[in-house]
Every structure is written in C-alpha cells, then in structure tokens.
C-alpha positions as CSV (number, residue, x, y, z in Angstrom):
1,M,-19.9,26.4,40.8
2,N,-20.5,28.2,37.8
3,K,-17.8,29.0,35.1
4,D,-15.9,31.7,37.4
5,V,-17.1,31.2,40.8
6,L,-17.2,28.3,43.5
7,I,-20.3,28.2,45.5
8,L,-20.0,26.8,49.0
9,D,-23.5,26.9,50.9
10,K,-23.0,31.0,51.9
11,E,-19.3,31.1,50.1
12,F,-18.5,32.6,47.1
13,I,-15.2,31.9,46.4
14,S,-13.1,33.2,43.0
15,F,-10.0,31.8,42.0
16,V,-7.1,33.8,40.8
17,I,-3.8,31.7,39.0
18,I,-0.5,34.0,39.0
19,D,1.0,33.0,35.8
20,D,4.5,35.0,36.0
21,V,6.4,37.2,38.1
22,P,9.0,38.8,36.0
23,F,11.6,39.2,39.0
24,D,12.6,37.6,42.3
25,Y,13.8,38.6,45.6
26,R,17.5,38.7,44.4
27,D,16.9,41.2,42.0
28,L,15.9,43.4,44.0
29,S,17.9,45.8,47.2
30,D,16.8,45.0,51.2
31,S,14.6,48.6,50.9
32,S,13.3,47.7,47.6
33,L,12.4,43.9,48.9
34,R,10.8,45.3,51.6
35,S,8.6,48.0,49.8
36,T,7.6,45.4,47.2
37,I,6.6,42.7,49.9
38,N,4.4,45.6,51.6
39,A,2.9,46.8,48.5
40,F,1.7,43.0,47.9
41,H,0.2,42.5,51.1
42,K,-1.3,45.8,50.4
43,V,-3.2,44.6,47.0
44,T,-4.3,41.4,49.0
45,N,-5.8,43.3,51.9
46,L,-9.5,43.6,50.3
47,S,-12.5,43.8,52.6
48,S,-12.3,39.8,52.5
49,Q,-10.5,36.8,52.9
50,I,-7.7,35.8,50.5
51,D,-6.2,32.4,50.6
52,I,-2.9,31.8,49.1
53,I,-2.5,28.2,47.8
54,F,1.1,27.1,46.8
55,R,1.0,24.1,44.8
56,K,4.4,22.1,44.3
57,K,4.8,19.1,42.2
58,Y,8.1,16.9,41.6
59,I,10.2,17.1,38.1
60,D,12.8,14.0,36.9
61,Q,16.1,16.0,37.9
62,R,17.9,13.6,34.9
63,V,15.0,15.2,32.3
64,Y,15.2,18.3,34.0
65,T,18.8,18.4,33.6
66,E,19.3,17.0,30.2
67,R,16.7,20.0,29.1
68,L,18.4,22.5,30.4
69,L,21.8,21.2,28.7
70,N,20.2,20.6,25.3
71,R,19.0,24.7,26.0
72,I,22.7,25.8,26.7
73,Q,23.9,23.9,23.8
74,N,21.5,25.6,21.5
75,L,22.4,29.1,22.8
76,R,25.8,28.3,22.2
77,I,25.1,28.1,18.5
78,I,22.8,31.2,18.5
79,I,25.9,33.1,20.0
80,E,28.8,32.0,18.1
81,N,26.6,32.8,14.7
82,D,25.4,36.4,16.7
83,P,28.0,37.4,19.3
84,S,26.0,40.5,19.9
85,N,22.8,38.5,21.1
86,A,22.6,40.0,24.3
87,K,19.4,38.6,25.2
88,A,21.0,34.5,24.8
89,K,23.7,35.7,26.5
90,N,21.8,36.5,29.6
91,E,19.6,33.1,29.7
92,I,22.5,31.1,29.2
93,E,24.1,33.1,32.5
94,I,21.0,32.1,34.2
95,L,20.6,28.6,33.0
96,Q,24.2,28.1,34.4
97,S,23.7,29.7,37.7
98,I,20.7,26.7,37.4
99,L,23.4,23.7,36.7
100,T,25.4,25.1,39.5
101,R,22.6,24.6,42.2
102,L,21.6,21.6,41.0
103,E,25.1,20.6,41.4
104,Q,25.2,22.2,45.2
105,G,21.9,19.4,46.1
106,E,18.6,21.9,45.4
107,K,15.6,19.6,43.8
108,P,14.0,21.3,40.8
109,F,10.0,20.9,41.0
110,S,6.9,23.0,39.0
111,Y,4.6,25.0,40.6
112,Q,1.5,26.9,40.7
113,I,0.4,30.0,42.5
114,A,-3.4,30.5,43.5
115,L,-5.2,32.9,45.7
116,L,-8.7,32.1,46.5
117,V,-11.1,35.1,47.1
118,H,-14.2,35.1,49.2
119,G,-17.2,37.2,48.9
120,K,-20.8,37.5,50.0
121,S,-22.2,37.2,47.0
122,E,-21.2,35.8,43.5
123,Q,-20.4,39.2,42.1
124,E,-18.6,40.2,45.0
125,A,-16.2,37.6,44.6
126,K,-15.5,38.2,41.0
127,S,-15.3,41.6,41.3
128,L,-12.7,41.6,44.3
129,A,-11.1,39.0,42.4
130,E,-10.8,41.2,39.3
131,I,-9.8,44.2,41.9
132,L,-7.1,41.8,42.9
133,I,-5.6,41.0,39.3
134,R,-5.3,44.7,38.3
135,G,-3.8,45.2,41.9
136,L,-1.1,42.4,41.0
137,G,-0.5,43.9,37.1
138,S,0.5,47.6,39.2
139,L,3.4,45.1,40.6
140,N,3.9,43.7,37.2
141,I,2.6,40.2,38.4
142,K,0.4,38.7,35.6
143,S,-2.4,36.7,36.6
144,R,-5.8,36.1,35.5
145,L,-9.0,34.1,36.7
146,A,-8.9,30.4,36.8
147,T,-10.5,28.2,34.2
148,E,-13.4,26.0,35.6
149,K,-10.9,22.6,35.4
150,E,-8.1,24.8,37.1
151,I,-10.7,25.5,39.8
152,R,-11.9,21.8,40.1
153,D,-8.6,20.6,40.2
154,I,-7.6,22.7,42.9
155,I,-10.5,21.8,45.2
156,L,-10.2,18.3,44.5
157,L,-6.6,18.3,45.1
158,S,-6.0,16.7,41.6
159,R,-2.6,16.2,40.3
160,C,-1.5,19.4,39.5
161,K,-0.9,20.7,35.9
162,C,1.9,23.0,37.1
163,R,3.9,25.0,34.3
164,K,6.1,27.0,36.3
165,E,9.6,25.1,37.7
166,G,11.3,26.7,40.0
167,L,14.5,25.4,42.9
168,P,14.0,25.9,46.3
169,S,16.9,28.9,46.8
170,Q,14.0,30.7,44.6
171,I,11.5,30.7,47.0
172,P,12.8,31.0,50.5
173,F,10.2,32.6,52.1
174,L,7.2,29.3,51.2
175,T,8.8,27.3,54.0
176,P,8.2,27.3,57.6
177,F,11.1,28.7,58.4
178,S,10.5,32.0,57.0
179,I,7.7,32.5,59.4
180,E,9.2,34.7,62.2
181,K,9.0,32.8,65.4
182,M,8.1,34.8,68.8
183,P,8.7,33.0,72.2
184,K,5.9,30.9,73.5
185,P,2.7,33.2,74.3
186,D,2.3,32.2,78.0
187,K,5.6,34.2,78.9
188,W,4.5,37.5,77.0
189,S,0.8,37.7,76.6
190,E,-0.6,38.1,80.0
191,G,0.8,39.9,83.7
192,I,2.7,43.1,83.8
193,Y,2.8,45.3,80.7
194,I,6.7,45.8,79.6
195,G,5.7,48.0,76.5
196,R,5.4,46.9,72.9
197,D,6.6,44.9,70.1
198,L,8.8,46.8,67.9
199,E,7.7,45.3,64.6
200,K,4.1,44.0,65.3
201,G,2.8,46.7,67.3
202,I,1.5,43.9,69.8
203,P,1.7,44.4,73.9
204,I,4.2,42.3,75.2
205,F,3.6,41.5,79.0
206,W,5.9,39.8,81.7
207,N,4.0,36.6,83.2
208,I,5.8,36.7,86.6
209,E,3.7,33.8,88.3
210,S,4.2,31.6,85.1
211,S,7.6,32.4,84.4
212,E,10.1,29.8,85.1
213,N,11.6,32.5,87.4
214,P,10.1,35.2,89.2
215,H,13.3,37.9,88.4
216,L,14.2,40.5,85.9
217,L,17.5,42.0,85.2
218,I,18.1,44.8,82.9
219,I,21.3,45.9,81.4
220,G,22.2,49.1,79.6
221,P,24.2,52.3,79.5
222,T,23.4,55.9,81.5
223,G,20.2,57.2,79.7
224,S,19.1,54.1,78.0
225,G,15.8,54.0,80.1
226,K,16.8,51.4,82.9
227,T,15.2,53.7,85.9
228,E,11.9,54.7,84.3
229,L,11.2,50.7,83.6
230,L,12.0,49.7,86.8
231,L,9.6,52.1,88.3
232,S,6.7,51.3,85.8
233,L,7.0,47.7,86.6
234,G,7.2,48.4,90.3
235,Q,3.9,50.5,90.5
236,L,2.0,47.6,88.2
237,I,3.5,44.7,90.5
238,A,1.8,46.8,93.2
239,L,-1.4,47.5,91.6
240,N,-1.7,44.1,90.3
241,Y,-1.0,42.0,93.0
242,G,-1.2,44.3,96.1
243,I,1.8,43.6,97.6
244,P,4.8,44.7,99.4
245,V,7.4,46.6,96.6
246,I,10.7,48.2,98.2
247,F,12.8,50.1,96.4
248,F,16.4,50.5,97.5
249,D,17.1,53.9,96.7
250,V,20.5,54.9,96.2
251,K,21.0,57.9,94.2
252,G,17.7,59.7,94.9
253,D,16.3,59.3,91.5
254,I,13.4,56.9,92.7
255,K,12.2,59.2,95.4
256,S,12.1,61.9,92.9
257,R,10.7,60.3,89.9
258,L,8.0,58.7,92.5
259,I,7.2,62.2,93.5
260,K,7.4,63.7,89.9
261,N,4.8,61.3,88.6
262,G,2.8,61.8,91.6
263,Y,2.8,57.9,93.2
264,N,2.1,57.3,96.4
265,F,4.7,55.7,98.4
266,K,6.2,55.3,101.7
267,I,9.9,56.5,102.4
268,I,11.6,54.2,105.1
269,N,14.7,56.5,106.1
270,P,17.3,53.2,107.9
271,F,18.6,56.1,110.3
272,L,15.3,56.1,111.8
273,H,14.5,52.3,111.9
274,S,16.3,49.1,113.6
275,L,17.5,46.7,111.1
276,N,17.0,44.2,114.7
277,L,20.1,42.3,114.0
278,S,20.6,42.1,118.2
279,K,17.3,40.2,118.4
280,L,16.7,38.3,114.4
281,T,13.0,37.8,115.5
282,Y,12.7,35.5,112.4
283,V,16.0,33.2,112.2
284,S,16.0,30.7,114.6
285,S,18.7,30.2,117.4
286,S,20.5,27.3,115.8
287,V,21.4,29.3,112.6
288,K,21.9,32.7,114.0
289,P,25.4,32.9,113.7
290,L,25.6,31.8,110.3
291,F,23.2,34.2,109.1
292,L,25.0,37.3,110.8
293,E,28.2,35.9,109.4
294,K,27.4,36.0,105.8
295,V,25.6,39.2,106.4
296,I,28.8,41.1,108.0
297,G,31.3,39.1,106.0
298,F,29.7,39.6,102.2
299,S,28.8,43.6,103.1
300,F,32.3,44.4,104.8
301,K,34.3,42.0,102.8
302,L,35.9,40.3,105.1
303,S,38.3,37.4,104.6
304,R,37.6,33.8,104.5
305,E,39.8,33.9,108.0
306,E,37.7,37.0,109.8
307,R,34.5,35.1,108.7
308,A,35.5,32.2,110.5
309,I,36.5,34.4,113.4
310,I,33.0,36.2,113.5
311,Y,30.9,33.0,113.4
312,S,33.6,31.4,116.1
313,V,32.7,34.3,118.1
314,L,29.3,34.5,117.5
315,N,28.1,31.1,117.8
316,R,30.1,31.1,121.5
317,Y,27.9,33.9,122.6
318,L,25.1,33.0,121.5
319,R,25.2,30.1,123.3
320,I,25.3,32.1,126.5
321,N,22.9,35.0,125.5
322,D,20.4,33.1,123.3
323,S,17.9,36.1,123.3
324,S,20.1,38.9,122.2
325,I,23.0,40.0,121.0
326,S,25.1,42.7,123.1
327,W,27.4,44.7,120.0
328,R,29.6,46.5,122.8
329,D,30.7,43.1,123.8
330,L,31.1,41.7,121.2
331,I,33.5,44.4,120.5
332,S,35.4,44.1,123.3
333,D,36.0,40.3,122.7
334,E,39.8,39.6,122.2
335,E,39.7,38.5,118.7
336,V,37.7,41.0,117.5
337,W,39.4,43.7,119.0
338,E,42.7,42.5,117.8
339,R,41.0,42.9,114.3
340,Y,40.3,46.4,112.8
341,P,38.4,45.3,110.0
342,L,35.9,43.3,112.5
343,R,36.3,46.0,115.1
344,R,34.9,48.4,112.6
345,A,32.1,46.3,111.2
346,L,30.4,45.6,114.6
347,E,30.7,49.5,115.3
348,V,28.8,50.2,112.6
349,I,26.4,47.8,112.8
350,S,26.0,48.9,116.9
351,L,24.8,52.2,114.8
352,F,21.9,50.8,112.9
353,D,20.9,48.6,115.8
354,T,19.6,50.9,118.2
355,G,16.2,52.1,119.0
356,G,13.7,52.7,116.6
357,P,11.0,50.5,114.9
358,F,12.0,47.4,113.3
359,I,12.7,47.9,109.6
360,L,10.6,45.1,108.2
361,D,7.5,46.1,110.3
362,S,7.4,49.7,108.4
363,I,6.9,47.7,105.0
364,V,3.8,48.5,103.6
365,N,1.6,46.8,100.8
366,G,2.3,48.9,97.9
367,L,5.5,51.3,97.3
368,N,8.3,51.5,99.5
369,V,11.4,53.6,99.5
370,I,14.3,52.4,101.4
371,D,16.0,55.8,101.2
372,L,20.4,55.2,101.0
373,T,20.7,58.7,99.6
374,Q,22.6,59.8,103.0
375,I,25.0,57.2,103.1
376,K,27.8,57.8,101.1
377,D,30.0,54.2,102.6
378,E,29.6,51.8,99.8
379,S,30.3,48.8,102.2
380,L,27.6,50.8,104.4
381,R,24.7,50.9,102.0
382,R,25.7,47.3,100.9
383,F,25.1,46.2,104.6
384,I,22.1,47.7,104.6
385,I,20.5,46.2,101.6
386,Y,21.8,42.8,102.5
387,T,20.6,42.8,105.9
388,V,16.5,44.1,104.7
389,I,17.1,41.1,101.5
390,S,18.4,38.6,104.3
391,E,15.8,39.2,106.6
392,L,12.9,39.8,104.3
393,Y,14.0,36.0,102.4
394,V,14.1,34.5,106.4
395,K,10.8,35.5,106.6
396,Y,9.2,34.8,103.6
397,S,10.4,31.5,103.8
398,D,8.5,30.0,106.1
399,I,5.2,29.7,103.5
400,V,6.3,28.1,100.1
401,D,4.0,28.0,96.7
402,Q,1.8,30.8,97.4
403,G,2.9,32.9,94.2
404,I,4.2,36.4,94.8
405,R,4.1,38.1,97.9
406,L,7.1,40.3,97.9
407,A,9.1,42.2,95.2
408,L,12.9,43.7,95.6
409,I,14.1,46.0,93.4
410,V,17.5,47.5,93.1
411,D,18.7,49.8,90.4
412,E,22.8,50.8,90.0
413,A,22.7,47.0,91.0
414,W,26.7,47.1,90.8
415,T,26.7,48.5,94.4
416,I,26.1,44.7,95.5
417,L,26.7,42.4,92.8
418,K,30.4,43.3,91.6
419,D,32.0,41.6,94.6
420,E,29.7,38.2,95.1
421,D,30.8,34.9,95.1
422,E,29.0,31.8,94.5
423,Y,27.3,31.7,97.6
424,G,26.5,35.6,97.7
425,I,23.0,36.9,99.4
426,V,21.1,37.9,95.9
427,G,22.6,34.7,94.0
428,D,21.3,32.7,96.7
429,L,17.9,34.4,96.2
430,V,18.0,34.5,92.1
431,K,18.5,30.3,92.8
432,R,15.6,30.2,95.4
433,G,13.6,33.2,95.7
434,R,10.9,31.6,93.7
435,G,9.5,29.0,96.3
436,H,8.9,32.1,98.9
437,G,7.1,34.4,96.4
438,I,10.0,36.7,95.9
439,S,10.7,38.8,93.1
440,L,14.0,40.5,92.4
441,L,14.2,43.5,90.2
442,M,17.5,44.4,89.2
443,A,19.3,46.9,86.5
444,T,23.2,47.4,86.0
445,Q,25.4,49.3,83.4
446,N,27.1,46.3,81.9
447,V,27.3,42.8,82.7
448,Q,30.9,42.7,84.5
449,D,28.9,44.4,87.0
450,L,27.6,41.4,88.0
451,G,31.1,39.9,89.4
452,E,31.7,36.1,89.2
453,N,27.9,35.5,89.5
454,A,27.1,36.6,86.1
455,D,26.6,33.4,84.4
456,V,23.5,32.4,87.7
457,F,22.0,35.5,87.2
458,M,22.2,35.8,83.5
459,G,21.1,32.3,83.1
460,N,18.6,32.2,86.2
461,V,16.4,35.3,86.0
462,G,13.1,34.9,84.2
463,V,13.3,38.1,82.0
464,L,16.8,39.6,80.2
465,C,16.3,43.0,79.3
466,F,19.0,44.5,76.8
467,M,18.5,48.3,76.6
468,N,20.1,49.9,73.4
469,N,23.5,50.1,73.2
470,G,25.9,51.0,70.0
471,D,28.8,48.9,70.2
472,K,28.3,46.1,68.4
473,E,30.6,43.5,69.7
474,Y,28.5,43.7,72.9
475,W,25.5,42.6,70.8
476,R,27.6,40.1,69.1
477,S,29.9,38.7,72.0
478,I,28.0,38.8,75.2
479,V,23.9,38.8,74.2
480,K,24.4,36.3,71.4
481,R,25.2,33.8,74.7
482,Y,21.9,34.5,75.8
483,S,19.6,35.0,73.0
484,N,19.0,33.9,69.7
485,I,20.1,37.3,67.1
486,L,21.6,37.4,63.7
487,D,24.5,39.3,62.6
488,S,22.0,41.1,60.3
489,D,20.0,41.9,63.3
490,V,23.0,43.6,65.2
491,E,23.9,46.0,62.1
492,D,20.5,46.7,60.6
493,K,18.4,47.1,64.1
494,L,19.8,46.6,67.5
495,T,23.0,49.3,67.4
496,F,19.8,51.7,66.1
497,M,18.0,51.1,69.0
498,G,16.4,54.3,71.0
499,R,16.0,55.3,74.7
500,G,13.4,52.9,75.8
501,E,13.6,50.0,73.6
502,M,15.0,47.0,74.4
503,L,15.5,43.3,73.4
504,I,14.2,40.9,75.6
505,R,14.4,37.5,76.6
506,F,12.5,35.2,79.0
507,L,13.9,32.1,80.3
508,G,13.2,28.5,78.7
509,D,13.1,30.1,75.2
510,P,16.4,32.1,73.6
511,R,13.8,33.6,70.6
512,P,13.8,37.5,71.5
513,I,11.6,40.1,71.3
514,L,12.1,43.7,70.4
515,V,9.9,46.2,72.6
516,Q,9.4,49.8,73.2
517,H,8.7,50.4,76.9
518,N,6.2,53.2,77.2
519,P,4.4,53.7,80.4
520,L,1.1,52.2,80.9
521,T,-1.7,54.9,80.6
522,R,-5.1,55.3,79.6
523,G,-6.2,53.8,75.9
524,S,-2.0,52.7,75.7
525,L,-3.0,49.2,75.1
526,Q,-5.4,50.3,72.1
527,D,-4.8,50.1,68.7
C-alpha cells in the first residue's frame, strides 16, 4: 500500500471518506429525494466496482445526553443575550428533537462512511476516486481521499475513530429492511413469460411446474387487458409444452383475436360434436350416476331435492342398462316428467348427445377453441363447459404427477363461477388439478364473480393477477387480503396503472410484483 492506494495482487483500491452531508431525507420532498438518490447512484456509477462501507460505533447514551443538555443550556444563554440569533434557535430545535427521539428509545452511535474505488492500475484508481469526489461535491457532499492510517484501520477492521454522530431514524435506509424484497426467484425467473417488472425492467415468468398450484386467476375491469394476457399465456403454454390448450370462447373475441394475430388454432363447434354423456367412456359404471348428477345439477342450478331425484333415477336406470343411457327413457320416467326443471335439463342434454364425433377426440395439441358464441342461454353454456371440464378431468386422472398435460382457459369466468358452492366442479379442479397435470387459467371482472368459492380460488391459485383498477378501496379492502401492499403503494402506484399493467402475487409468497404485460416478440427480452 502506498500513501493513497491499496494494492492487492492486481487490484488497486482508492478510499474516499465522506465527511459531511448538509441534509438528510427529511429535508426533501418525495420527488426531490428520488431525484437525489438517482443522482448519487449516477455519480457512483463509474466504470468500475465501488464498495460502500458503513462503520458504526457505540456511544454511551448517558454521556451523549449530558453533552446535549449542556449544549442546549449554553444555547439558551446565547439566546437570552441575543434574542435575534436565528442560528442558535435552529440548533436548539434540532437538539430538542434529538432528545425526544432518545426518550422514544433510539440509541445514538458514531459512524464513518467510506467508498472503495477499484481500478486496473494505481493511477486509474486514484483518478476515479478524484472524479467521485468532484461528483459528490456537486451534490454538496463533502468527501476526501482517506489517509494512510484510515485505510489501514478500515482494511484491518480496527476500532473505528468515527467522528460523525447519528440516530437510527436518520439512516433508515442503512438496514436490511430497506432493500425491497421480491418473491423467491424460482417463482418468476423461468417458465411462461408474463411481462416486465415495472420498476426494475427485468422479465417476469410463471413457472407452472414448480408453482405450488398450476392455476392462474386474472381479476380486472373491462379494458384492463385480461383477454390479451390469457391469449399470450395460452399461446406460450402450447409452444413451450406441446400440450392441448383449450379456450372456451363465450363472446367470440378469443377466436377473432387469434385470427387477427395469425395464430394457428382449431375451432370446435359443440353443435357438430357429441358430449358423449350417454356412454361416458372414461367414467366407471359405479360413479356414472354421481358424475352425471353433479354436472346436470350445477349446470342447470337444480335444487338439492331435484339433484337427489336425478341421482336416484340414474342409479336405478344404470343398474339395468349398464352400457349406455337413453335420454328419452329417462325423460319419460314419472319422477322426472312431473318436474319441469328436470325434464327441461334432460331434453337439452339430449340435443348435444346425438351423433357426431366425440368432442374430446377432436382436441389436438396446440390451441383449441370451443366456440360457444352461438349459444345464448347461460345454463346451456355452463352445461357444455362443465361437461367438457369434467370429462377431461376424468380422462387425465388415471395418471398422476407427470407434469402439465393440459391447459383450460376460461375468459368471463363469472358465467360458470358465480353460483358454484364449495363442492363445485371448478373449485374441485382448483384444489385437485395439480396432481393430474391440468392447469386452469381464468379471468373475471371482480372478486364477487367468484361466488361462494371466492376464498377457495383466491387462496389456492398459483398466480393471482390484479389488473389496473382506479378504485382505491378495491386495493385496500380486497387485494390487501392476499398480498403485502402499503397504503402509499395504493396512493402512488396502484391506482395509476395503465392497460396491461398488474400486480402479481405468487402462491406461498405474499410479496407482490408490479408487471407490465407485453406480448413476447423477437427481441422483447433484450435490454
């Protein structure tokens, strides 16, 4: 080591000591503080490594307090002799505030701040240090090159001869808690691309296979970008995993946007395919009555009594006719015929269970769109969606723990969720889908759309996406239940998000990420 530079093998390090900062964070507005912090990091952003060392030393609080009181007493004497002395008045106010913080439990300390500047040569290290000192000077921060003794004390970790004194509240950012913590990297560092972190600019992914649950739920008002996000995720899942991805298209916008974006996909018209409920190839005879009762009951909102009758009639019928079901025979059953809701439900089912290829056999790897745009009756749409989901669930339940094998995507999910109870078909899939390799992606406008199962969905889906929403109470009363957000986040960030921007929470980690969704295109991951 020479007088100004430490030499370690091929490393040359200059030491800069900060002597005085004429202001702290309390003297600045939020915007000025942000600007000053950015300026500091620009000044220290040299073409080299810079280490910032903060050395802290204990102070005897009793001695420190006595010194403050003596100084205050002296200042009072000065003010008595010169009432116009503004400098003395300001100093006494500062000392009084320090005493107040000591009474509140803060412990004083002395400290030293040193910046270590690395260079490829002795001259470069010293030149960079001088540039740094000039840059800090432009921010009114007084600094200088360390003396040989100060350098030796730092590298040998000798007892610090710190001259600056402070309190914890003066340096709140020099604690581990000041570092903004993101969810664990394994949750967002690889998988299906979602978008970029709004604050850091880094790409954010959804790791379906390592996620605690392979399901995703998007909540946001009309125009927030829910459908675009579902389309992008569905396309990437099909591309990455080579599995069937099934969209249930209620309004027709899924099909039109896929065409507009030039995606290859298969349209499946339920009028031209059979739901095959009369045969139920994938369902064992013993559970067929229960399977059908559940699908029919939830689809057509039957009462408990009506569902019990359906189950009884099906159970009795299938004991005699094990191979297939004749819907006409069931409709003519006296118990069914006397109850219009049951008769109507079975008549509707018979229309979609005629000839034609089995709808599941028409599903291919890649994008599939089950076109429901021609079906205006809500219960009929619900019946088709529930039937397809239930049949797929049974088909894929024979093999477990083999990764993601199927993705189901439901836009406008309120159409099937708002009347589900705790034993509903979709709720059951959310709780059990992981082991069978089924991933469910849904979008809806608000939490109320989720019905009685809201807590099941919100608490169990692997990824929650809260799209832009200007309602502050929405963030405070609803979103705050499922992720760690501050009131300042609501006031300054969340209510001002734009289209395609969202707060994402990964299951198992309440720390959210603010993300801007943008479709994955050539070069979009390059900085």
